[in-house]
N, C-alpha and C positions, 0 to 999 in steps of 0.2 A: 378563544382554547383557556383551558387552564393552564396553573405551572407544570401539573404532573404530564400533561401531552403536549407540552414543548418541549419537556427536557428529552422524551422518549422518542421526539426527530431531532432535535441538535443537544444529545446532554453534551453535558460538561469536558468528558477527551477530545470534543473536538473544538473546544472554544480554546480563548487564550492567544489567538492569532488573531493579524487585523483581516487577513485574510481567509476568504469562507473556502475552503477545501471544494466545495461544490461545482462554487463561483469559481476558483482556479482551474477546474478540469474543463468546465465549460469552454470559460475565453481562451484555452489553447486547443480546445478539440479535440482534449485526449478520450481513447476509447476507453471499456470495461476493465482491462487490464492496467493501461497504464494510470487509472483515476485509484484503483486499489493499492497500488504502489505509492502513490502519496497518499489517500487513506492513510496505508498501516507507519508507513512511516511518520507521519505528521504526529499520530498519535501515539503509538509506541511506548514514550516518556510517563501518559497519564492512564493509559487502560494497560495492554499486557503484555507492556516489557519484550524480552526475547520470542516469545508467540507473536507477536504482531510484524516484528522484523524479520522471523521466516515466512509469516506470508509473506510479505512486499518482496523476499526471495525467489517464494514459488514463481508469485508471476512475473520477476522479473525473468526467471529462465523459462517460461511460458512465450515470454516475448522473445527471447533469445532464440526458440526454437520454430517458432514462429516467420520471423525476422530473418533468421539465420541457420538453416537449417543444418549447414556443414559442420557447427558448431554450438556441440553440446554441452551444455553447464550440468555440473553434479556435485550435488552439494551431499557432502559428506556427512556423517551421524556428528563429528567433533564439531561441527560449525564452520570446516573448510570449504571452501568453492574452489574446484578447479575444472579449468576448462580444456577439453580436449577435441581434438580438430578429427 
């Protein structure tokens, strides 16, 4: 495998940590949505900043909706999160 192929598989924005995100997710039996929360939060400073944080929040809101249907999370355009029963 050449360096270009390796960069596409494990780019720099996932590096710099002692723990690999995929290894962490597998070791903790995280599902797809939980894994994406971890992925976006651990890379936001090195890749897409606010966009990645908003993606993590979206996945958290989906988890809330699935696991706590009575607890609806609403993300407002100003970036505030309010929780309504």
